[in-house]
N, C-alpha and C positions, 0 to 999 in steps of 0.2 A: 403456507403449504406450497411446496415446490414439486416439480416433476423431476424425478431422478431416473437416469438410465442405469439399469442393472441387468445382470445376466441370470436367467432362470433355466432350469432343466427343460430341454425340449429338442426336437429334431429340426435341424436347419443348418444352413451354411452361413457362418458369420466370421468376418475377419477380426472383429473386436472382442469376441468372447471365446473362451476355451472350447475345445471339441465337446459336443454333446450339450451345448448350451446355446440359447438364443437371447438377443437383447430385448428388453421390454421396458417401457416407461411406466413407472409407478409414482403415485403421489405420496408425499411424506414430508416430515419435518427433518431439518438438519440441525443437530445440536452440536455446538463446538465447545469442547472442554479443553481445547488447546490454549495454554496460557500465553502463547505467543501470537494469538490472533490479532489481526490488524485493527486498530481503533482509530478511525479518522479524526476524531476530536482531539486525541492526544497528539497525533501527527500534526494537526493544525497549530496546536500550542507550541510544539517544538519549532515549527517553521516560523511562526510569528516571533518567538524569542530570538531565534538565530538571525532572522532578517532585520529586526530592530537593533540587535547588537552590532551587526555589520554596518548598518546605516549610521548608527550613533558614532561608531569608531571612524567611519569615513568623514563625518562632519567635524569631529574633533581634529583629525589629521589635516583636513582642508583648512580649518581655522589656524592651526599651528603653522601650516605652510604660508598662509598670508602674513602672519606675524613675523616669521623668519625672513620672508621676502622684504618686509618693511625695514628690517635691521640691516639687510645686505646693501640696500641702496644708500 
């Protein structure tokens, strides 16, 4: 349960609500049916895959650089 700021009908002067309405904090649940909602566990998996791929390619390139350097000398 979270507190949500909403506008209700009432007399008052508020810059964040339309004319004739006042802000009020109400408690309620927020349900997200948006399929593009952020999922941190999937983001962590993408980050781990990307980071390990870049690290592996760096190690391979570094090893290839040492081998090529040995043949140059």
